[in-house]
C-alpha positions as CSV (number, residue, x, y, z in Angstrom):
1,X,-6.6,-17.4,16.0
2,X,-5.2,-15.5,12.9
3,X,-2.2,-13.5,13.6
4,X,-0.9,-10.6,11.4
5,X,2.4,-11.0,13.0
6,X,2.9,-14.5,11.5
7,X,2.6,-13.0,8.0
8,X,5.2,-10.2,8.9
9,X,2.6,-7.3,7.9
10,X,3.7,-3.8,8.8
11,X,1.6,-1.7,11.1
12,X,0.6,0.3,8.1
13,X,-0.7,-2.6,6.2
14,X,-2.7,-3.7,9.3
15,X,-3.9,-0.2,9.9
16,X,-5.2,0.2,6.4
17,X,-7.2,-3.0,6.6
18,X,-8.6,-1.9,10.0
19,X,-9.5,1.6,8.6
20,X,-11.5,-0.1,5.7
21,X,-13.0,-2.4,8.1
22,X,-14.2,0.5,10.4
23,X,-15.4,2.3,7.3
24,X,-17.5,-0.6,6.1
25,X,-18.8,-1.1,9.6
26,X,-19.8,2.6,10.1
27,X,-21.6,2.6,6.8
28,X,-23.5,-0.6,7.7
29,X,-24.3,1.1,11.1
30,X,-25.6,4.2,9.4
31,X,-27.6,2.1,7.0
32,X,-29.2,0.3,9.9
33,X,-27.7,-3.1,9.0
34,X,-26.5,-3.7,12.6
35,X,-26.8,-1.8,15.9
36,X,-23.3,-2.7,17.2
37,X,-21.2,0.3,17.9
38,X,-18.2,-1.3,19.5
39,X,-16.0,-0.5,16.6
40,X,-16.6,3.2,17.5
41,X,-14.7,2.7,20.8
42,X,-11.3,4.3,21.3
43,X,-9.8,0.9,22.0
44,X,-9.7,-0.2,18.4
45,X,-7.1,2.0,16.8
46,X,-5.7,2.3,13.4
47,X,-1.9,1.4,13.5
48,X,0.4,3.7,11.7
49,X,4.2,3.9,11.6
50,X,6.6,6.5,10.1
51,X,8.3,4.9,7.0
52,X,11.4,6.0,5.0
53,X,10.7,6.8,1.5
54,X,13.6,5.9,-0.6
55,X,13.7,7.4,-4.3
56,X,16.2,7.2,-7.1
57,X,17.9,10.5,-7.8
58,X,17.4,12.1,-11.2
59,X,20.9,11.2,-12.1
60,X,20.2,7.5,-11.3
61,X,16.9,7.8,-13.5
62,X,19.0,9.3,-16.3
63,X,21.4,6.3,-16.3
64,X,18.7,3.7,-16.3
65,X,16.9,5.6,-19.0
66,X,20.0,5.7,-21.2
67,X,21.0,2.1,-20.7
68,X,21.4,0.0,-23.9
69,X,19.3,-2.9,-23.4
70,X,18.6,-3.7,-27.2
71,X,20.6,-6.9,-27.0
72,X,18.1,-8.5,-24.6
73,X,15.2,-9.8,-26.8
74,X,12.9,-10.5,-23.9
75,X,12.6,-6.8,-23.3
76,X,11.1,-5.8,-26.6
77,X,7.6,-5.5,-24.9
78,X,8.9,-3.7,-21.8
79,X,8.7,0.1,-21.6
80,X,12.1,0.9,-20.1
81,X,11.1,4.5,-19.1
82,X,11.7,4.8,-15.6
83,X,10.0,8.3,-15.4
84,X,6.8,6.4,-15.9
85,X,5.4,5.0,-12.8
86,X,2.1,3.9,-11.4
87,X,1.3,5.3,-8.0
88,X,-1.2,3.7,-5.8
């Protein structure tokens, strides 16, 4: 049997996958693709844990932004702007 604990996934990662699975099952149920509604029972819960969000301070971001990295040739294609981030 597959175990999420073997992969060291957090409760939030597992919970997100359960949430997606329940949404797919619910849509399929509503569309008549199946008649099994066991996924709606309260015994199947989405796991969620509180997490600590750690961010750099504005001063730390300024220090990174002002670093002189011009001597590192591999960074010529890298955008060193720490204020640019991708949130997902």
